[in-house]
N, C-alpha and C positions, 0 to 999 in steps of 0.2 A: 658249420651247420645256423644258417640266419633264417628269424624266425620275425612276419613284420609284428609288432604289438597295432593293436589293434586303435587302443587308446589314444594315444597318442601320435599312432605312426611312424614310431620309430623302431630301426632296423638293429636289432639283437645278435650280436656275436658270440659265439665261444671266447672269453677274457683271456685264456689258456694260449690265442693266436697271438695277438699281440707282443707278448714275449717273447716266444719261439720268434717272431719279427725281427725285432728287436735286438736279438741277439744275431740273423742274420746281420744287418746291420754295423753291428759294432766290427764285425766280421769285415764288411768290406768296406769300411768306413777307417776301422786301424788300418787298412791295405794299402788304399787309397792313399792315405797321409802317411803311409810311413817309402809307397813308392812315388808317389805325389801322381797319378795318375790319373790321365785323364779319362781313359773308356770308366773306368774303375765308378768315381764319383758323375760321371753322367750316363749310369747304368743306374746307383742309388736315389741317381737325380728322378730318374725313369719310374722307377717303383715311388719314390713319395709322388710324381703326379698321378699315377693310376688311385694310389691310397687316398689322394687327396680329392680327386675328383670321383672317384666313382665308388671309394672306400675300402680300406685295408682288406675286407675279406675276397677281393680281387684280385692282388697281389701277388705277384711269383712266390712269391715268401708263404702268402695265406694257405697258396696251391698246393706248397712240399706240406706243410702242417698237415689242410687238410688227406692231403693221400700220403704220407710216410708216417708223423708224429700221433696223432690225435686216432687211430685204430689200436693203436696202443698204449693211448693212456686208461689204464685204472678207474680215475676218479669219476664223476659224472658232470656234466657240463656248467659250465661257469659263463651265464651270461651278463651279457654288459654291452649299454647303448652305446652305437656305433659310431654314437657325434664327437664324446672328448677323444677317441683312437684317431678319429678321419682329419681334425682337427692335430692334431699331434702331428699326423702326416703334413699338415700345411706347414708344419711349422718345420720340418726338417727339407723339404721344397725349396720352401725360403735359403733355409742357412746353406742347401747344397747345389742354390740357382749361386747365388752367393760366393760357393766357391767354386765352381765354372768358370764364372765370368775372372773372379779372381786369378785361376790361373791360365786361363786363356788372354786374361792381359797382362802375363809374364810379374804379377800386382803377386806373389808367392805369399807373401805375410797375412796377405787378404783368406788367400784359399788355404792356410795353417789354422788361421783362426776360427774359420767360418766352418769347414771338416773339426775346427776340433769342439765347437759349440754343439753341434748334431752327436759325438760321436759319442761326449759326456751324456747330453741325455738319451741317447741308446740306450750308455751299460747302465746305468742307472733304472732303467726300467728292465732289462735283462734278467741286472744282477739282484735287485731288490725289489723287483714289480714297482717303481715309482715312476708313473708316466707324468713329464713333467708340463705337454703340451698339453695331456690333457688335465690336468691341476688347476690348468694355467687356463681353461677352455675354462672348465664346474668354477674358476674367481673373477668371468668378465659373463657368465650366466647372471650371476650374484651381482654383480655391480648391474645391469641391467636393470635388473628386476626392481 
């Protein structure tokens, strides 16, 4: 569920959703890494693209969270500004795009490194609730002020 915050016009999402999405991302990226599967990394690239352009609340993973997981959660709605996770999706998109380019060009080491970095970031989010892209967004925001 998203709401529009009238004060600063930022969208608020349930913070548990991106963590669930990160867990699915770990599975997809680990599978892509082990199999060097172009379809898997392209699928994840598309998920990151949706998350980066429309917002993480519009990804297929968010749909699964809203329909299958959230109704079963007992805790309360945990609000989070959408901008840091959306920025993190954009960072993931860049790494996935580099991975796709590496795989298509036959330079599998580029694929392996780019996928590995995205996998590590998703793992940190899924396991420890630490979003590297979100933290980087906040650092950039502070540096801009």
